N, C-alpha and C positions, 0 to 999 in steps of 0.2 A: 312475870319480874323481869328486870334488867339483869343483864348477863353477870355473871362473876367476875370479880377482880383478883388480883395478885393478894390483895390484903385478907380475902376470904379463904385462899389457899393457906396463908400462914397462920389462920385462927384454927385451922384442922389440927395441926400438930403433927407428930410422927406417927400416930397410931395407923396401921397396914388398913385396919377395917373402916376407919372415919375417912383415909384418903381414898379408899375405894369406893364409898359411898360418894365422897365429894366429886370423883371424877364422871361417875354415871349421872349424878344430878346435875352436873356443868352441861355435859352433852345434852341431855333433855333440854335444860333451859336454851341452851345456843340453837338448837333446832326450832323452839318456838319463836325466836327474836325477830324483831323487825328486819335487820340487817340479813340474816339468813334467809327469810322468806322472800324477800327482793332479790337477793341473788339467786334464787331458785328460778322466779319470774324472768330474770334476765337470762340465765342459762337456756330456758326454753326458747327465747326470743334469738338467741345466738344460734341455736340449732335449728333455726326457721320453724318451730313449733309454736308459733305467737298464739298467746293463751285465749286472747279475745275472739279471734277468727275461729280457732279450732273447738271452742265452747260455744259458739253461737248456733243458737237453734231458733227456726222460724216459729212464730206462735199464730194460732187462729183464736179469735174469740166467740164463743156463744152467744145466743141471744140472751143469756142471763150475764153476761159480762165474763166469763170464765175463760182463762186462757188455756189452751190445749196446743200440743206440738203440731205443727203444720207437717205431714208425711205424705204431702200430695204434689207440692210443687218443688222447683229444684231448689238444691241447697249447697252450693259449691262452696269449699273452703280453699282460699287462695292466700296463703300466708306469705308476703314479700321477705325480702332477704335483706331489707336495709341496716340493720342492726349489725349484722354479721359483718357486712360490706364495710360499714365506717369504722367498726373496731379494727378490722383486719387492714384497712388503709392506715390508720393512725397507728397502730404498732409496728407494721412493717417499715412504714415511713421512717420512723425513728430507729428500729432494732433490727430492721432486715439486713443491714450489712455488717452488723455485730459492731461493738465498740472498739476504737483504737486507743490502745494502751501508752501511757508516756513511758513507762519501764517496760522493756521486753521481757522479763520474766514474770511479769504480772499474770499473762495469759496462762504459762505453764502451771502456777501456784494454783490457779482457780479451776483448773480441769480442761481436758480437749473439747467436751460438748457443752461449756459455759455459755457460749453465744447462743445454742438452741435452746438450753433451759431459761436463758432470759428472756428470749422471745415469747416462750410457754408462759413464763410468770408474768410479763406484759399484758398478754393477753387476758388472762384471767383475772389479772387487777383491773383492766377496762371492763370486763363484763361484771364482775362481782363487786367493785368497787376497793376491794383490797386483796392481796394475795401474799404469801409468806414463803420466803427461801431459807432453806436450811442448809448451811455450809457444813457438809459432812466429810471432814477430814481433807479430801482433794477433789470434791465435786460437789455440786449444788442440786438439791432435791426441792421440788415444787409441791408445796401444800395449798389447796385452793380453800376459800371460806367455807365450802360445804364440806369439809372433812378435817377442819382445824377449828378449835376453840381457843380463840387468844383471852388471854389473861393479863390485862393491863394494869399499870400501878396507878393507884388513884391519885398520887401525889404529882407526878409530873408525865403521865400519859404512856410511859415508855414499855415495850413488851417485855415482861418479866418471865413469863412462862407460857405454857400451852399445851393442848391435848388434841393429839391427832386421833380419830378414831375412822374405822371403814367397818362394813359389813356387807358381803357378798349378796345375801336374800334376807328375809325378815325371819325365816326359818334356820339362819344360819348363826354360829356364834358371833358375837361382837367383840372386836378388839381394839384396845386403844393403848396410847402410849402418853406417860404424862412428862413433858420435857421441862426441866428446871435448869438453873445457873449450873448447879453442882452434880447434875447427872440426868439419867431418864429411867423410867419404870415402865414394864409392861403389864397390862392387865387383860383378862378375858371373861366375859361373861356367855354362858351356856344359854340353850335355848329356854331353859326354865327361869333364867334371869338370875342365877347364881354366879357370882362374880369370885376371882381368885387373882392372886399375883402370879403373873406367868414367869417373870424375870425381876429379881429385886434390883433397887436402884444400881445402875453403872455408871461410870465416867464415859465421857465421849470418845476419849482417844485411849483404846485399850492397848496394853503391851502384853505379848504373849511368849510363851517359853514352851519347847518341845522337847521331849525325850523319848527314847524307844519304848521306855517301861511306862511311863505316866501318860504320854500322848501330849497334846496340845492344851495349856492350861493359862488362864489368865493370872498375871503375878503384879500387875500394876497398871495404872492408869493416870491420866490427867484430863483436865477440862480446858475450855478456852478462855480468854480472858474477858468475854462477854458472851452473853446469850446468844446461841448460834443460829436462831431463827431472827430474821429480820423482816418486817412487813414492807410491801411495796404498795402504796396507795395511788389510785387512779387520777387524783385531781387534790387539790386543796381543799374541796368540800367534802372530801372523804366518802363520796357516794358513788355508786356504778353510772355508767354513761347512759342508760335508759331511762333514769330518772328525768321527768319533766318532758321527754320525747316520746313516751310509749303511747299517748293518745293520738298523735298523728299518724303513726305507723298503723294504729288501729283503725282510725278512719280511711286510710287509703286501703287497707285489707278489706274492709266492709263495702266500699263504694266498688272495687274492681269485683269482688265476689257477687255482690248484688246485681252488676252490671251482666256477668256470667248468667246468673239465674234468670233475669229477665229476657236475655236472650235465648235461653233454653226453653223457657215458658212461653215465649211468643212464637217460637217454632212449630208450635202445634196448631192446626186449624181448630176453630170453634164454630159451630153451626147454630144457626137460626132457623126456628121451624114456623111457618105461617099456617092458620087455620088446623092447629094439632094441639088445642087448649086441653083436649081430654088426656094428654100422656101425662102420667105421672113420673116421678124421679127414675123409677126403675125401668119405664119405657124410654126416657131418654138416655139413661145409662147403656140400655140395650141398643139403642139406635147408635150411639158412638161406638160402641163396642164392633158392631156389624160394619160400620163404616170404614174402621180401621182393618178389619179382618177380609170382608168380603167386597168392600169398596163400592157397596151400592145397597140401596135399602128402598123397600115397597111402601109407598104413602097409601093407607086406607082410605083416608078421608079424602073426600071432593074437594079439589081446589088447595089441598094440602101443598106446600112447596118448603123444600130445604134448600138453605145457601150457606155456604162455605166462607168464611172470614180469616183473614190472618192480622196480625198487629206489627206495625212498625214502631220500634222501640226508639225512643228521643236518646242519642248519645252525644250529642255536641256538648251539653251541660257537663255531663260526667266526664268528658275526656279533658275540659278546662279544669275542673275541680281537681282529678288526679294529677294533672301538669302543674298546678299551684302547690298541691301538698308535696310533690316530689321536691320542687324547688325549696320550699319550705324547710323540707327535712335537710337538704344539703346546708342549709343555712345554719339552722340550730344545732347541727353535729359539726358546722365548721368543717365540713369535708370538700374534698376537690370533685367538681364534675367534670370529668374529661370530655364531656359532649361541647363545653363551651371552648375547648381548645382543639376539638380534633379535626374540624373542618376549615380548609382553606390556609393561608400561609400566615401563620400566629408570629408576631415578633417575640423576642425575648422578654421585653417589657411586660406583654400581655400574659405570657406565661408565668411571670414572677408575680403579677398582679393576682392570677387566680389560685397560686399557691400560698398567698398570705394568711388567709384564714386558717388554713392548715398548719401553717408556720407559727401562728402565735398559740394554738391549741397543742400543738406538740412540745413548745417550749416549756409549756407549763407541765407537761407530762415528764419532759427530760430533767427537770427540778427534781421530782420524786424518785426518777430513777437514779440520779446522783446521789440523793440521801440514801437509798438502798445500798448502793455499791460502797459508800463510805462506810456503813453498818457492817457490812460484809468484810471491807478491809481490815476494821478492828478485829473481827473473830479471827480471820486468816493471818493476821500479822503481817499485813502487806502495807508499806508505805509508797503510796502513789497519788497523783493528783487526779483529779476527774477527767475520765477520758472523752474522746470526742467522737462523734458519731456522723457518718457520712450518708445523707438522705438522697434516697433515690428520687429523682426529678425528670420529668419530661422537660427535653430542652430544643431550643432551635439549633440544631448541631453546626448547620452551614454558617449562620450569623456568629455564634461564638466562637468557632474555629477562626473566621476571618478577624474578628475583634483580637484574638490572641496572637494570631500571627503580626498583626500590626505592632503590637509591642513586644515580639519575639527577642529584638535586639537589647530590650533592657531586662530581661529574665534569665535564668538559668536553663541549660539546654534541658537538663533533666525535666525541671518542672514543665516545661512547654510540652515535651514529649508526653508526660503522663495525662496533661489536661486534655491534650487533643484525645489519645486514646479513650479516655472517660467519655469525652464527648461522643465519640464514634461508637460507643458501647463494648468497648474491648478493655475496659477497666480491669478484668481480672487477670489479662496478659502482660500488664506492665512489666513487672519484673522479668519475665522471660524475654519480651522484647527490648528492654533496657540491657540486658545482657547480651543478646544477640547484637544489638547495636555496637555495645563495647568491645565484644571480640571481633567485628569488622573492622572497627577503628583500629584496634590493636594489629589486626592482620595487615591491613594498608600499610600502617607505619613501619612494621616489621618487614614487610616486602620491599618498601622502598629504601630501607636501608642497605638490605641486602643488594638491591638492583644498583646503587650506588658503590656499594663495596665490590661488586662485580665488575662495575665500568671502569673503577679505580685499578682492580686488578689486570684487566685486560690492557690497560695502557702501559703499566709497568711492564708486562709481558711482551708487549709489541715492542718497545723500547729495547728490552735485552735481546730481543730476537733479532733487532735490528743492528744492535752493536757486535752481536755474534756474527751476524752476516759480514759486517763491515771487517772485523778481523780475520775471517775467513778469506776474504778477497786480499787482505793486505799480507797474509801468509802465502797465498798463490802468486803474488807479485814478488815477495821475497825470493820464493824458489825459483820463478822464472829468471830474476837477476841473477841469483848465485849459478844456475845453469849456463847462463849467457857468458858470465865471467870466466868459468872453466874452459868453454871452448877456445876462448880469446886467448888464453894462456897456452894452451897447447898447441895453437898455431904459431905462437911466438918462439916456442921451443925447436919447432921444426926449421924455422927460418935460421936460427942460430946453429943448427947442424949442417944447413947446407952452406953457411958461411965458410964454417970451418974446413 
């Protein structure tokens, strides 16, 4: 049957026994759904446990047409890692550097590890088709489709409730939590399947009070303005990224593994015996065994002869098919093949053209991320616009820096510095380098002013010293004149005395 909806939960009512049965039944139905099972398959491919090649078994057909397992020839199982590579490239291309918020306090309200949880959420969404983010007061928790039963509204398709479940092992108890708009309830089923309410419904934001006598107790609580679990879809089709591409991955794995099988089988020598028609299968097996161990065999029949042969495995056609499949996979996933831009001097235009398919696909995924963040903003009470994402790209640094320097005179200095550092791979040091640059500029300005002041001070001091020197000279001249005048007066007095 189809999965349960929010309206099915409303029909259950408030009876704890009925709700307990509903939660267990919803988990069972969810595990049998198409979406859940396809998410399981995609999970295996993401872990490089590609199902088709891992379950592949060679068979032999008897004379009656019955198929039996081939346990004699080589049977290599070589799963490729295409799916994980493409998923990781798309997710990290958009979310690898984290979002840049318009308001500075948005990141603080969402929690310190929000960027990491958002990357995890995006990866799970691309693999399973959808993942769920639970905003829990001051941080984000990630629920995958393999552990969460969504209960959508039949009228508008909105997520109105959900059940998270987990079980360590089959012989261990099953735990589940029913999340609703007005709170959450915990359930538990033991090994015999007997269920009970572990914790009655609680509000999401609890207020506690503590006292030495009573300890810590819950005295009040409140809920969020909207349902605190928000889905993040992988694309507009609401399906995982493996759909429609699994077959080509399987073909690549089968051809590559079969190639290895043929090389292994061809490395063995086979023998042709002449004039040995009397030997049955047992005799032939003994002959081969002796050749492997003793490396020699005696031929009883006169004229009998043994000749060894090897097989050359054709590989050109398989190499061509593998190359074609690889190129087709990159086109189907709209991924970037770095081999196309790794060799030689590639211009910025060629690099941009190589990124165009990935940009188009990531743009669609970014809209899904924006819808998810807007839902989280409502729950967290945040007023902010859609964030911006810095995508990590391979660039022709020399060409981009030259183009930037040509336009530097028309751009702010801080912008030019930041761009150059990003091109050179030092984008994480922009703030430190800008701060050091400002300090150097300030130091030069301050040093220049002090130097001018020193120079001005030196000129005034020299002037004063010069004036003081001139005054000293004048004082010396006056003293000399006074001394000379005094001597002349004494001589006049002596002449007067003699005249008398």
